[in-house]
mmCIF entry with sequence, helices, sheets and N, C-alpha, C, O atoms, coordinates in Angstrom:
data_MODEL
# 
_entry.id   MODEL 
# 
_entity.id                         1 
_entity.type                       polymer 
_entity.pdbx_number_of_molecules   1 
# 
_entity_poly.entity_id                      1 
_entity_poly.type                           'polypeptide(L)' 
_entity_poly.nstd_linkage                   no 
_entity_poly.nstd_monomer                   no 
_entity_poly.pdbx_seq_one_letter_code       MIYAVGVNHHTAPVTIRECLHLTDDEIAAFLRDNTGVLFKEAGIVSTCNRTEL 
_entity_poly.pdbx_seq_one_letter_code_can   MIYAVGVNHHTAPVTIRECLHLTDDEIAAFLRDNTGVLFKEAGIVSTCNRTEL 
_entity_poly.pdbx_strand_id                 A 
# 
loop_
_entity_poly_seq.entity_id 
_entity_poly_seq.num 
_entity_poly_seq.mon_id 
_entity_poly_seq.hetero 
1 1  MET n 
1 2  ILE n 
1 3  TYR n 
1 4  ALA n 
1 5  VAL n 
1 6  GLY n 
1 7  VAL n 
1 8  ASN n 
1 9  HIS n 
1 10 HIS n 
1 11 THR n 
1 12 ALA n 
1 13 PRO n 
1 14 VAL n 
1 15 THR n 
1 16 ILE n 
1 17 ARG n 
1 18 GLU n 
1 19 CYS n 
1 20 LEU n 
1 21 HIS n 
1 22 LEU n 
1 23 THR n 
1 24 ASP n 
1 25 ASP n 
1 26 GLU n 
1 27 ILE n 
1 28 ALA n 
1 29 ALA n 
1 30 PHE n 
1 31 LEU n 
1 32 ARG n 
1 33 ASP n 
1 34 ASN n 
1 35 THR n 
1 36 GLY n 
1 37 VAL n 
1 38 LEU n 
1 39 PHE n 
1 40 LYS n 
1 41 GLU n 
1 42 ALA n 
1 43 GLY n 
1 44 ILE n 
1 45 VAL n 
1 46 SER n 
1 47 THR n 
1 48 CYS n 
1 49 ASN n 
1 50 ARG n 
1 51 THR n 
1 52 GLU n 
1 53 LEU n 
# 
_struct_asym.id          A 
_struct_asym.entity_id   1 
# 
loop_
_struct_conf.conf_type_id 
_struct_conf.id 
_struct_conf.pdbx_PDB_helix_id 
_struct_conf.beg_label_comp_id 
_struct_conf.beg_label_asym_id 
_struct_conf.beg_label_seq_id 
_struct_conf.pdbx_beg_PDB_ins_code 
_struct_conf.end_label_comp_id 
_struct_conf.end_label_asym_id 
_struct_conf.end_label_seq_id 
_struct_conf.pdbx_end_PDB_ins_code 
_struct_conf.beg_auth_comp_id 
_struct_conf.beg_auth_asym_id 
_struct_conf.beg_auth_seq_id 
_struct_conf.end_auth_comp_id 
_struct_conf.end_auth_asym_id 
_struct_conf.end_auth_seq_id 
_struct_conf.pdbx_PDB_helix_class 
_struct_conf.details 
_struct_conf.pdbx_PDB_helix_length 
HELX_P HELX_P1 AA1 VAL A 14 ? LEU A 20 ? VAL A 14 LEU A 20 1 ? 7  
HELX_P HELX_P2 AA2 ASP A 24 ? ASN A 34 ? ASP A 24 ASN A 34 1 ? 11 
# 
_struct_conf_type.id          HELX_P 
_struct_conf_type.criteria    ? 
_struct_conf_type.reference   ? 
# 
_struct_sheet.id               AA1 
_struct_sheet.type             ? 
_struct_sheet.number_strands   3 
_struct_sheet.details          ? 
# 
loop_
_struct_sheet_order.sheet_id 
_struct_sheet_order.range_id_1 
_struct_sheet_order.range_id_2 
_struct_sheet_order.offset 
_struct_sheet_order.sense 
AA1 1 2 ? anti-parallel 
AA1 2 3 ? anti-parallel 
# 
loop_
_struct_sheet_range.sheet_id 
_struct_sheet_range.id 
_struct_sheet_range.beg_label_comp_id 
_struct_sheet_range.beg_label_asym_id 
_struct_sheet_range.beg_label_seq_id 
_struct_sheet_range.pdbx_beg_PDB_ins_code 
_struct_sheet_range.end_label_comp_id 
_struct_sheet_range.end_label_asym_id 
_struct_sheet_range.end_label_seq_id 
_struct_sheet_range.pdbx_end_PDB_ins_code 
_struct_sheet_range.beg_auth_comp_id 
_struct_sheet_range.beg_auth_asym_id 
_struct_sheet_range.beg_auth_seq_id 
_struct_sheet_range.end_auth_comp_id 
_struct_sheet_range.end_auth_asym_id 
_struct_sheet_range.end_auth_seq_id 
AA1 1 GLY A 6  ? ASN A 8  ? GLY A 6  ASN A 8  
AA1 2 ARG A 50 ? GLU A 52 ? ARG A 50 GLU A 52 
AA1 3 VAL A 45 ? SER A 46 ? VAL A 45 SER A 46 
# 
loop_
_atom_site.group_PDB 
_atom_site.id 
_atom_site.type_symbol 
_atom_site.label_atom_id 
_atom_site.label_alt_id 
_atom_site.label_comp_id 
_atom_site.label_asym_id 
_atom_site.label_entity_id 
_atom_site.label_seq_id 
_atom_site.pdbx_PDB_ins_code 
_atom_site.Cartn_x 
_atom_site.Cartn_y 
_atom_site.Cartn_z 
_atom_site.occupancy 
_atom_site.B_iso_or_equiv 
_atom_site.pdbx_formal_charge 
_atom_site.auth_seq_id 
_atom_site.auth_comp_id 
_atom_site.auth_asym_id 
_atom_site.auth_atom_id 
_atom_site.pdbx_PDB_model_num 
ATOM 1   N N  . MET A 1 1  ? 0.838  -1.163 0.000  1.00 0.00 ? 1  MET A N  1 
ATOM 2   C CA . MET A 1 1  ? 0.000  0.000  0.000  1.00 0.00 ? 1  MET A CA 1 
ATOM 3   C C  . MET A 1 1  ? 0.892  1.238  0.000  1.00 0.00 ? 1  MET A C  1 
ATOM 4   O O  . MET A 1 1  ? 1.929  1.260  0.664  1.00 0.00 ? 1  MET A O  1 
ATOM 5   N N  . ILE A 1 2  ? 0.496  2.251  -0.732 1.00 0.00 ? 2  ILE A N  1 
ATOM 6   C CA . ILE A 1 2  ? 1.261  3.491  -0.815 1.00 0.00 ? 2  ILE A CA 1 
ATOM 7   C C  . ILE A 1 2  ? 0.397  4.631  -0.273 1.00 0.00 ? 2  ILE A C  1 
ATOM 8   O O  . ILE A 1 2  ? -0.768 4.781  -0.641 1.00 0.00 ? 2  ILE A O  1 
ATOM 9   N N  . TYR A 1 3  ? 0.993  5.422  0.599  1.00 0.00 ? 3  TYR A N  1 
ATOM 10  C CA . TYR A 1 3  ? 0.327  6.599  1.154  1.00 0.00 ? 3  TYR A CA 1 
ATOM 11  C C  . TYR A 1 3  ? 1.176  7.825  0.834  1.00 0.00 ? 3  TYR A C  1 
ATOM 12  O O  . TYR A 1 3  ? 2.402  7.741  0.771  1.00 0.00 ? 3  TYR A O  1 
ATOM 13  N N  . ALA A 1 4  ? 0.531  8.936  0.637  1.00 0.00 ? 4  ALA A N  1 
ATOM 14  C CA . ALA A 1 4  ? 1.215  10.218 0.473  1.00 0.00 ? 4  ALA A CA 1 
ATOM 15  C C  . ALA A 1 4  ? 0.494  11.236 1.349  1.00 0.00 ? 4  ALA A C  1 
ATOM 16  O O  . ALA A 1 4  ? -0.728 11.367 1.296  1.00 0.00 ? 4  ALA A O  1 
ATOM 17  N N  . VAL A 1 5  ? 1.267  11.947 2.148  1.00 0.00 ? 5  VAL A N  1 
ATOM 18  C CA . VAL A 1 5  ? 0.725  12.966 3.033  1.00 0.00 ? 5  VAL A CA 1 
ATOM 19  C C  . VAL A 1 5  ? 1.543  14.229 2.818  1.00 0.00 ? 5  VAL A C  1 
ATOM 20  O O  . VAL A 1 5  ? 2.772  14.179 2.780  1.00 0.00 ? 5  VAL A O  1 
ATOM 21  N N  . GLY A 1 6  ? 0.869  15.352 2.678  1.00 0.00 ? 6  GLY A N  1 
ATOM 22  C CA . GLY A 1 6  ? 1.619  16.567 2.475  1.00 0.00 ? 6  GLY A CA 1 
ATOM 23  C C  . GLY A 1 6  ? 0.777  17.818 2.582  1.00 0.00 ? 6  GLY A C  1 
ATOM 24  O O  . GLY A 1 6  ? -0.453 17.772 2.600  1.00 0.00 ? 6  GLY A O  1 
ATOM 25  N N  . VAL A 1 7  ? 1.467  18.925 2.651  1.00 0.00 ? 7  VAL A N  1 
ATOM 26  C CA . VAL A 1 7  ? 0.840  20.245 2.610  1.00 0.00 ? 7  VAL A CA 1 
ATOM 27  C C  . VAL A 1 7  ? 1.598  21.075 1.579  1.00 0.00 ? 7  VAL A C  1 
ATOM 28  O O  . VAL A 1 7  ? 2.794  20.879 1.361  1.00 0.00 ? 7  VAL A O  1 
ATOM 29  N N  . ASN A 1 8  ? 0.888  21.998 0.955  1.00 0.00 ? 8  ASN A N  1 
ATOM 30  C CA . ASN A 1 8  ? 1.533  22.889 0.000  1.00 0.00 ? 8  ASN A CA 1 
ATOM 31  C C  . ASN A 1 8  ? 0.851  24.251 0.040  1.00 0.00 ? 8  ASN A C  1 
ATOM 32  O O  . ASN A 1 8  ? -0.032 24.489 0.863  1.00 0.00 ? 8  ASN A O  1 
ATOM 33  N N  . HIS A 1 9  ? 1.263  25.137 -0.849 1.00 0.00 ? 9  HIS A N  1 
ATOM 34  C CA . HIS A 1 9  ? 0.724  26.495 -0.835 1.00 0.00 ? 9  HIS A CA 1 
ATOM 35  C C  . HIS A 1 9  ? -0.754 26.561 -1.216 1.00 0.00 ? 9  HIS A C  1 
ATOM 36  O O  . HIS A 1 9  ? -1.394 27.594 -1.016 1.00 0.00 ? 9  HIS A O  1 
ATOM 37  N N  . HIS A 1 10 ? -1.301 25.481 -1.759 1.00 0.00 ? 10 HIS A N  1 
ATOM 38  C CA . HIS A 1 10 ? -2.732 25.438 -2.074 1.00 0.00 ? 10 HIS A CA 1 
ATOM 39  C C  . HIS A 1 10 ? -3.561 24.937 -0.889 1.00 0.00 ? 10 HIS A C  1 
ATOM 40  O O  . HIS A 1 10 ? -4.740 25.272 -0.774 1.00 0.00 ? 10 HIS A O  1 
ATOM 41  N N  . THR A 1 11 ? -2.947 24.132 -0.003 1.00 0.00 ? 11 THR A N  1 
ATOM 42  C CA . THR A 1 11 ? -3.714 23.469 1.055  1.00 0.00 ? 11 THR A CA 1 
ATOM 43  C C  . THR A 1 11 ? -3.468 24.004 2.464  1.00 0.00 ? 11 THR A C  1 
ATOM 44  O O  . THR A 1 11 ? -4.215 23.669 3.383  1.00 0.00 ? 11 THR A O  1 
ATOM 45  N N  . ALA A 1 12 ? -2.432 24.832 2.652  1.00 0.00 ? 12 ALA A N  1 
ATOM 46  C CA . ALA A 1 12 ? -2.129 25.307 4.002  1.00 0.00 ? 12 ALA A CA 1 
ATOM 47  C C  . ALA A 1 12 ? -1.521 26.708 3.953  1.00 0.00 ? 12 ALA A C  1 
ATOM 48  O O  . ALA A 1 12 ? -0.766 27.031 3.037  1.00 0.00 ? 12 ALA A O  1 
ATOM 49  N N  . PRO A 1 13 ? -1.855 27.537 4.943  1.00 0.00 ? 13 PRO A N  1 
ATOM 50  C CA . PRO A 1 13 ? -1.253 28.875 5.003  1.00 0.00 ? 13 PRO A CA 1 
ATOM 51  C C  . PRO A 1 13 ? 0.233  28.789 5.363  1.00 0.00 ? 13 PRO A C  1 
ATOM 52  O O  . PRO A 1 13 ? 0.712  27.760 5.840  1.00 0.00 ? 13 PRO A O  1 
ATOM 53  N N  . VAL A 1 14 ? 0.934  29.866 5.129  1.00 0.00 ? 14 VAL A N  1 
ATOM 54  C CA . VAL A 1 14 ? 2.378  29.895 5.343  1.00 0.00 ? 14 VAL A CA 1 
ATOM 55  C C  . VAL A 1 14 ? 2.755  29.559 6.794  1.00 0.00 ? 14 VAL A C  1 
ATOM 56  O O  . VAL A 1 14 ? 3.790  28.931 7.020  1.00 0.00 ? 14 VAL A O  1 
ATOM 57  N N  . THR A 1 15 ? 1.953  29.957 7.764  1.00 0.00 ? 15 THR A N  1 
ATOM 58  C CA . THR A 1 15 ? 2.290  29.667 9.161  1.00 0.00 ? 15 THR A CA 1 
ATOM 59  C C  . THR A 1 15 ? 2.338  28.164 9.429  1.00 0.00 ? 15 THR A C  1 
ATOM 60  O O  . THR A 1 15 ? 3.188  27.699 10.187 1.00 0.00 ? 15 THR A O  1 
ATOM 61  N N  . ILE A 1 16 ? 1.439  27.408 8.819  1.00 0.00 ? 16 ILE A N  1 
ATOM 62  C CA . ILE A 1 16 ? 1.442  25.951 8.975  1.00 0.00 ? 16 ILE A CA 1 
ATOM 63  C C  . ILE A 1 16 ? 2.634  25.347 8.235  1.00 0.00 ? 16 ILE A C  1 
ATOM 64  O O  . ILE A 1 16 ? 3.323  24.478 8.769  1.00 0.00 ? 16 ILE A O  1 
ATOM 65  N N  . ARG A 1 17 ? 2.878  25.809 7.002  1.00 0.00 ? 17 ARG A N  1 
ATOM 66  C CA . ARG A 1 17 ? 4.005  25.275 6.224  1.00 0.00 ? 17 ARG A CA 1 
ATOM 67  C C  . ARG A 1 17 ? 5.330  25.547 6.917  1.00 0.00 ? 17 ARG A C  1 
ATOM 68  O O  . ARG A 1 17 ? 6.232  24.712 6.861  1.00 0.00 ? 17 ARG A O  1 
ATOM 69  N N  . GLU A 1 18 ? 5.467  26.701 7.570  1.00 0.00 ? 18 GLU A N  1 
ATOM 70  C CA . GLU A 1 18 ? 6.700  27.000 8.306  1.00 0.00 ? 18 GLU A CA 1 
ATOM 71  C C  . GLU A 1 18 ? 6.910  26.013 9.453  1.00 0.00 ? 18 GLU A C  1 
ATOM 72  O O  . GLU A 1 18 ? 8.043  25.612 9.718  1.00 0.00 ? 18 GLU A O  1 
ATOM 73  N N  . CYS A 1 19 ? 5.847  25.619 10.127 1.00 0.00 ? 19 CYS A N  1 
ATOM 74  C CA . CYS A 1 19 ? 5.940  24.662 11.236 1.00 0.00 ? 19 CYS A CA 1 
ATOM 75  C C  . CYS A 1 19 ? 6.328  23.270 10.755 1.00 0.00 ? 19 CYS A C  1 
ATOM 76  O O  . CYS A 1 19 ? 6.974  22.521 11.488 1.00 0.00 ? 19 CYS A O  1 
ATOM 77  N N  . LEU A 1 20 ? 5.942  22.918 9.538  1.00 0.00 ? 20 LEU A N  1 
ATOM 78  C CA . LEU A 1 20 ? 6.180  21.573 9.024  1.00 0.00 ? 20 LEU A CA 1 
ATOM 79  C C  . LEU A 1 20 ? 7.442  21.452 8.169  1.00 0.00 ? 20 LEU A C  1 
ATOM 80  O O  . LEU A 1 20 ? 7.809  20.350 7.761  1.00 0.00 ? 20 LEU A O  1 
ATOM 81  N N  . HIS A 1 21 ? 8.103  22.566 7.899  1.00 0.00 ? 21 HIS A N  1 
ATOM 82  C CA . HIS A 1 21 ? 9.333  22.518 7.101  1.00 0.00 ? 21 HIS A CA 1 
ATOM 83  C C  . HIS A 1 21 ? 10.401 21.729 7.851  1.00 0.00 ? 21 HIS A C  1 
ATOM 84  O O  . HIS A 1 21 ? 10.572 21.899 9.058  1.00 0.00 ? 21 HIS A O  1 
ATOM 85  N N  . LEU A 1 22 ? 11.115 20.869 7.136  1.00 0.00 ? 22 LEU A N  1 
ATOM 86  C CA . LEU A 1 22 ? 12.177 20.052 7.736  1.00 0.00 ? 22 LEU A CA 1 
ATOM 87  C C  . LEU A 1 22 ? 13.520 20.375 7.090  1.00 0.00 ? 22 LEU A C  1 
ATOM 88  O O  . LEU A 1 22 ? 13.606 20.534 5.872  1.00 0.00 ? 22 LEU A O  1 
ATOM 89  N N  . THR A 1 23 ? 14.562 20.472 7.901  1.00 0.00 ? 23 THR A N  1 
ATOM 90  C CA . THR A 1 23 ? 15.907 20.660 7.378  1.00 0.00 ? 23 THR A CA 1 
ATOM 91  C C  . THR A 1 23 ? 16.438 19.308 6.900  1.00 0.00 ? 23 THR A C  1 
ATOM 92  O O  . THR A 1 23 ? 15.840 18.268 7.175  1.00 0.00 ? 23 THR A O  1 
ATOM 93  N N  . ASP A 1 24 ? 17.550 19.328 6.191  1.00 0.00 ? 24 ASP A N  1 
ATOM 94  C CA . ASP A 1 24 ? 18.165 18.073 5.729  1.00 0.00 ? 24 ASP A CA 1 
ATOM 95  C C  . ASP A 1 24 ? 18.498 17.161 6.914  1.00 0.00 ? 24 ASP A C  1 
ATOM 96  O O  . ASP A 1 24 ? 18.290 15.950 6.837  1.00 0.00 ? 24 ASP A O  1 
ATOM 97  N N  . ASP A 1 25 ? 19.010 17.727 8.001  1.00 0.00 ? 25 ASP A N  1 
ATOM 98  C CA . ASP A 1 25 ? 19.351 16.929 9.186  1.00 0.00 ? 25 ASP A CA 1 
ATOM 99  C C  . ASP A 1 25 ? 18.108 16.328 9.833  1.00 0.00 ? 25 ASP A C  1 
ATOM 100 O O  . ASP A 1 25 ? 18.137 15.185 10.289 1.00 0.00 ? 25 ASP A O  1 
ATOM 101 N N  . GLU A 1 26 ? 17.009 17.094 9.874  1.00 0.00 ? 26 GLU A N  1 
ATOM 102 C CA . GLU A 1 26 ? 15.759 16.582 10.451 1.00 0.00 ? 26 GLU A CA 1 
ATOM 103 C C  . GLU A 1 26 ? 15.170 15.457 9.594  1.00 0.00 ? 26 GLU A C  1 
ATOM 104 O O  . GLU A 1 26 ? 14.640 14.481 10.125 1.00 0.00 ? 26 GLU A O  1 
ATOM 105 N N  . ILE A 1 27 ? 15.263 15.599 8.273  1.00 0.00 ? 27 ILE A N  1 
ATOM 106 C CA . ILE A 1 27 ? 14.778 14.544 7.381  1.00 0.00 ? 27 ILE A CA 1 
ATOM 107 C C  . ILE A 1 27 ? 15.583 13.272 7.602  1.00 0.00 ? 27 ILE A C  1 
ATOM 108 O O  . ILE A 1 27 ? 15.008 12.194 7.749  1.00 0.00 ? 27 ILE A O  1 
ATOM 109 N N  . ALA A 1 28 ? 16.901 13.385 7.626  1.00 0.00 ? 28 ALA A N  1 
ATOM 110 C CA . ALA A 1 28 ? 17.757 12.213 7.818  1.00 0.00 ? 28 ALA A CA 1 
ATOM 111 C C  . ALA A 1 28 ? 17.460 11.533 9.149  1.00 0.00 ? 28 ALA A C  1 
ATOM 112 O O  . ALA A 1 28 ? 17.369 10.306 9.204  1.00 0.00 ? 28 ALA A O  1 
ATOM 113 N N  . ALA A 1 29 ? 17.308 12.304 10.216 1.00 0.00 ? 29 ALA A N  1 
ATOM 114 C CA . ALA A 1 29 ? 17.025 11.740 11.536 1.00 0.00 ? 29 ALA A CA 1 
ATOM 115 C C  . ALA A 1 29 ? 15.661 11.058 11.559 1.00 0.00 ? 29 ALA A C  1 
ATOM 116 O O  . ALA A 1 29 ? 15.524 9.971  12.121 1.00 0.00 ? 29 ALA A O  1 
ATOM 117 N N  . PHE A 1 30 ? 14.651 11.684 10.954 1.00 0.00 ? 30 PHE A N  1 
ATOM 118 C CA . PHE A 1 30 ? 13.315 11.092 10.926 1.00 0.00 ? 30 PHE A CA 1 
ATOM 119 C C  . PHE A 1 30 ? 13.324 9.763  10.184 1.00 0.00 ? 30 PHE A C  1 
ATOM 120 O O  . PHE A 1 30 ? 12.769 8.775  10.665 1.00 0.00 ? 30 PHE A O  1 
ATOM 121 N N  . LEU A 1 31 ? 13.949 9.738  9.021  1.00 0.00 ? 31 LEU A N  1 
ATOM 122 C CA . LEU A 1 31 ? 13.991 8.500  8.244  1.00 0.00 ? 31 LEU A CA 1 
ATOM 123 C C  . LEU A 1 31 ? 14.800 7.419  8.961  1.00 0.00 ? 31 LEU A C  1 
ATOM 124 O O  . LEU A 1 31 ? 14.399 6.256  8.972  1.00 0.00 ? 31 LEU A O  1 
ATOM 125 N N  . ARG A 1 32 ? 15.917 7.783  9.549  1.00 0.00 ? 32 ARG A N  1 
ATOM 126 C CA . ARG A 1 32 ? 16.755 6.826  10.282 1.00 0.00 ? 32 ARG A CA 1 
ATOM 127 C C  . ARG A 1 32 ? 15.989 6.232  11.470 1.00 0.00 ? 32 ARG A C  1 
ATOM 128 O O  . ARG A 1 32 ? 16.048 5.025  11.705 1.00 0.00 ? 32 ARG A O  1 
ATOM 129 N N  . ASP A 1 33 ? 15.283 7.063  12.204 1.00 0.00 ? 33 ASP A N  1 
ATOM 130 C CA . ASP A 1 33 ? 14.607 6.619  13.425 1.00 0.00 ? 33 ASP A CA 1 
ATOM 131 C C  . ASP A 1 33 ? 13.304 5.869  13.161 1.00 0.00 ? 33 ASP A C  1 
ATOM 132 O O  . ASP A 1 33 ? 12.863 5.097  14.012 1.00 0.00 ? 33 ASP A O  1 
ATOM 133 N N  . ASN A 1 34 ? 12.679 6.077  12.003 1.00 0.00 ? 34 ASN A N  1 
ATOM 134 C CA . ASN A 1 34 ? 11.343 5.518  11.774 1.00 0.00 ? 34 ASN A CA 1 
ATOM 135 C C  . ASN A 1 34 ? 11.252 4.466  10.679 1.00 0.00 ? 34 ASN A C  1 
ATOM 136 O O  . ASN A 1 34 ? 10.288 3.701  10.656 1.00 0.00 ? 34 ASN A O  1 
ATOM 137 N N  . THR A 1 35 ? 12.220 4.401  9.772  1.00 0.00 ? 35 THR A N  1 
ATOM 138 C CA . THR A 1 35 ? 12.177 3.370  8.741  1.00 0.00 ? 35 THR A CA 1 
ATOM 139 C C  . THR A 1 35 ? 12.353 2.009  9.400  1.00 0.00 ? 35 THR A C  1 
ATOM 140 O O  . THR A 1 35 ? 13.300 1.786  10.155 1.00 0.00 ? 35 THR A O  1 
ATOM 141 N N  . GLY A 1 36 ? 11.434 1.112  9.105  1.00 0.00 ? 36 GLY A N  1 
ATOM 142 C CA . GLY A 1 36 ? 11.442 -0.208 9.730  1.00 0.00 ? 36 GLY A CA 1 
ATOM 143 C C  . GLY A 1 36 ? 10.602 -0.260 10.994 1.00 0.00 ? 36 GLY A C  1 
ATOM 144 O O  . GLY A 1 36 ? 10.274 -1.344 11.476 1.00 0.00 ? 36 GLY A O  1 
ATOM 145 N N  . VAL A 1 37 ? 10.251 0.898  11.534 1.00 0.00 ? 37 VAL A N  1 
ATOM 146 C CA . VAL A 1 37 ? 9.416  0.971  12.734 1.00 0.00 ? 37 VAL A CA 1 
ATOM 147 C C  . VAL A 1 37 ? 7.992  1.365  12.333 1.00 0.00 ? 37 VAL A C  1 
ATOM 148 O O  . VAL A 1 37 ? 7.045  0.609  12.548 1.00 0.00 ? 37 VAL A O  1 
ATOM 149 N N  . LEU A 1 38 ? 7.857  2.549  11.752 1.00 0.00 ? 38 LEU A N  1 
ATOM 150 C CA . LEU A 1 38 ? 6.545  3.030  11.326 1.00 0.00 ? 38 LEU A CA 1 
ATOM 151 C C  . LEU A 1 38 ? 6.207  2.613  9.895  1.00 0.00 ? 38 LEU A C  1 
ATOM 152 O O  . LEU A 1 38 ? 5.036  2.453  9.552  1.00 0.00 ? 38 LEU A O  1 
ATOM 153 N N  . PHE A 1 39 ? 7.239  2.437  9.059  1.00 0.00 ? 39 PHE A N  1 
ATOM 154 C CA . PHE A 1 39 ? 7.033  2.086  7.662  1.00 0.00 ? 39 PHE A CA 1 
ATOM 155 C C  . PHE A 1 39 ? 8.271  1.381  7.141  1.00 0.00 ? 39 PHE A C  1 
ATOM 156 O O  . PHE A 1 39 ? 9.347  1.475  7.733  1.00 0.00 ? 39 PHE A O  1 
ATOM 157 N N  . LYS A 1 40 ? 8.112  0.664  6.011  1.00 0.00 ? 40 LYS A N  1 
ATOM 158 C CA . LYS A 1 40 ? 9.229  -0.063 5.421  1.00 0.00 ? 40 LYS A CA 1 
ATOM 159 C C  . LYS A 1 40 ? 10.152 0.862  4.642  1.00 0.00 ? 40 LYS A C  1 
ATOM 160 O O  . LYS A 1 40 ? 11.374 0.768  4.756  1.00 0.00 ? 40 LYS A O  1 
ATOM 161 N N  . GLU A 1 41 ? 9.571  1.748  3.856  1.00 0.00 ? 41 GLU A N  1 
ATOM 162 C CA . GLU A 1 41 ? 10.335 2.688  3.041  1.00 0.00 ? 41 GLU A CA 1 
ATOM 163 C C  . GLU A 1 41 ? 9.642  4.036  3.074  1.00 0.00 ? 41 GLU A C  1 
ATOM 164 O O  . GLU A 1 41 ? 8.428  4.111  3.263  1.00 0.00 ? 41 GLU A O  1 
ATOM 165 N N  . ALA A 1 42 ? 10.409 5.099  2.891  1.00 0.00 ? 42 ALA A N  1 
ATOM 166 C CA . ALA A 1 42 ? 9.808  6.428  2.879  1.00 0.00 ? 42 ALA A CA 1 
ATOM 167 C C  . ALA A 1 42 ? 10.709 7.408  2.162  1.00 0.00 ? 42 ALA A C  1 
ATOM 168 O O  . ALA A 1 42 ? 11.905 7.175  1.988  1.00 0.00 ? 42 ALA A O  1 
ATOM 169 N N  . GLY A 1 43 ? 10.118 8.488  1.758  1.00 0.00 ? 43 GLY A N  1 
ATOM 170 C CA . GLY A 1 43 ? 10.839 9.605  1.183  1.00 0.00 ? 43 GLY A CA 1 
ATOM 171 C C  . GLY A 1 43 ? 10.181 10.880 1.655  1.00 0.00 ? 43 GLY A C  1 
ATOM 172 O O  . GLY A 1 43 ? 8.971  10.910 1.878  1.00 0.00 ? 43 GLY A O  1 
ATOM 173 N N  . ILE A 1 44 ? 10.958 11.930 1.809  1.00 0.00 ? 44 ILE A N  1 
ATOM 174 C CA . ILE A 1 44 ? 10.433 13.213 2.272  1.00 0.00 ? 44 ILE A CA 1 
ATOM 175 C C  . ILE A 1 44 ? 10.932 14.307 1.343  1.00 0.00 ? 44 ILE A C  1 
ATOM 176 O O  . ILE A 1 44 ? 12.111 14.355 0.990  1.00 0.00 ? 44 ILE A O  1 
ATOM 177 N N  . VAL A 1 45 ? 10.014 15.185 0.953  1.00 0.00 ? 45 VAL A N  1 
ATOM 178 C CA . VAL A 1 45 ? 10.360 16.377 0.190  1.00 0.00 ? 45 VAL A CA 1 
ATOM 179 C C  . VAL A 1 45 ? 9.920  17.562 1.033  1.00 0.00 ? 45 VAL A C  1 
ATOM 180 O O  . VAL A 1 45 ? 8.761  17.649 1.439  1.00 0.00 ? 45 VAL A O  1 
ATOM 181 N N  . SER A 1 46 ? 10.849 18.473 1.294  1.00 0.00 ? 46 SER A N  1 
ATOM 182 C CA . SER A 1 46 ? 10.515 19.651 2.081  1.00 0.00 ? 46 SER A CA 1 
ATOM 183 C C  . SER A 1 46 ? 11.142 20.864 1.418  1.00 0.00 ? 46 SER A C  1 
ATOM 184 O O  . SER A 1 46 ? 12.364 21.012 1.398  1.00 0.00 ? 46 SER A O  1 
ATOM 185 N N  . THR A 1 47 ? 10.291 21.736 0.872  1.00 0.00 ? 47 THR A N  1 
ATOM 186 C CA . THR A 1 47 ? 10.761 22.971 0.228  1.00 0.00 ? 47 THR A CA 1 
ATOM 187 C C  . THR A 1 47 ? 10.046 24.142 0.890  1.00 0.00 ? 47 THR A C  1 
ATOM 188 O O  . THR A 1 47 ? 9.314  23.967 1.865  1.00 0.00 ? 47 THR A O  1 
ATOM 189 N N  . CYS A 1 48 ? 10.264 25.323 0.354  1.00 0.00 ? 48 CYS A N  1 
ATOM 190 C CA . CYS A 1 48 ? 9.608  26.499 0.937  1.00 0.00 ? 48 CYS A CA 1 
ATOM 191 C C  . CYS A 1 48 ? 8.095  26.479 0.729  1.00 0.00 ? 48 CYS A C  1 
ATOM 192 O O  . CYS A 1 48 ? 7.361  27.131 1.472  1.00 0.00 ? 48 CYS A O  1 
ATOM 193 N N  . ASN A 1 49 ? 7.628  25.746 -0.262 1.00 0.00 ? 49 ASN A N  1 
ATOM 194 C CA . ASN A 1 49 ? 6.191  25.726 -0.563 1.00 0.00 ? 49 ASN A CA 1 
ATOM 195 C C  . ASN A 1 49 ? 5.481  24.439 -0.213 1.00 0.00 ? 49 ASN A C  1 
ATOM 196 O O  . ASN A 1 49 ? 4.253  24.390 -0.275 1.00 0.00 ? 49 ASN A O  1 
ATOM 197 N N  . ARG A 1 50 ? 6.217  23.377 0.157  1.00 0.00 ? 50 ARG A N  1 
ATOM 198 C CA . ARG A 1 50 ? 5.544  22.116 0.437  1.00 0.00 ? 50 ARG A CA 1 
ATOM 199 C C  . ARG A 1 50 ? 6.407  21.207 1.305  1.00 0.00 ? 50 ARG A C  1 
ATOM 200 O O  . ARG A 1 50 ? 7.633  21.308 1.325  1.00 0.00 ? 50 ARG A O  1 
ATOM 201 N N  . THR A 1 51 ? 5.729  20.327 2.012  1.00 0.00 ? 51 THR A N  1 
ATOM 202 C CA . THR A 1 51 ? 6.367  19.236 2.746  1.00 0.00 ? 51 THR A CA 1 
ATOM 203 C C  . THR A 1 51 ? 5.541  18.007 2.476  1.00 0.00 ? 51 THR A C  1 
ATOM 204 O O  . THR A 1 51 ? 4.332  18.008 2.706  1.00 0.00 ? 51 THR A O  1 
ATOM 205 N N  . GLU A 1 52 ? 6.180  16.941 1.986  1.00 0.00 ? 52 GLU A N  1 
ATOM 206 C CA . GLU A 1 52 ? 5.464  15.694 1.666  1.00 0.00 ? 52 GLU A CA 1 
ATOM 207 C C  . GLU A 1 52 ? 6.225  14.500 2.217  1.00 0.00 ? 52 GLU A C  1 
ATOM 208 O O  . GLU A 1 52 ? 7.455  14.464 2.207  1.00 0.00 ? 52 GLU A O  1 
ATOM 209 N N  . LEU A 1 53 ? 5.465  13.525 2.695  1.00 0.00 ? 53 LEU A N  1 
ATOM 210 C CA . LEU A 1 53 ? 6.026  12.264 3.173  1.00 0.00 ? 53 LEU A CA 1 
ATOM 211 C C  . LEU A 1 53 ? 5.383  11.170 2.367  1.00 0.00 ? 53 LEU A C  1 
ATOM 212 O O  . LEU A 1 53 ? 5.684  9.994  2.571  1.00 0.00 ? 53 LEU A O  1 
# 
């Protein structure tokens, strides 16, 4: 099963997107700590306009 969760400039105001923005270090830590625990595989995209898992 494949799931996609995200927010972007069409679905959330800037204040919410700022809270959900992840740095490269935060992405690496999240994937390291949760792959194999919460999910088998994952990818994260985090830019100024969107964050997707």
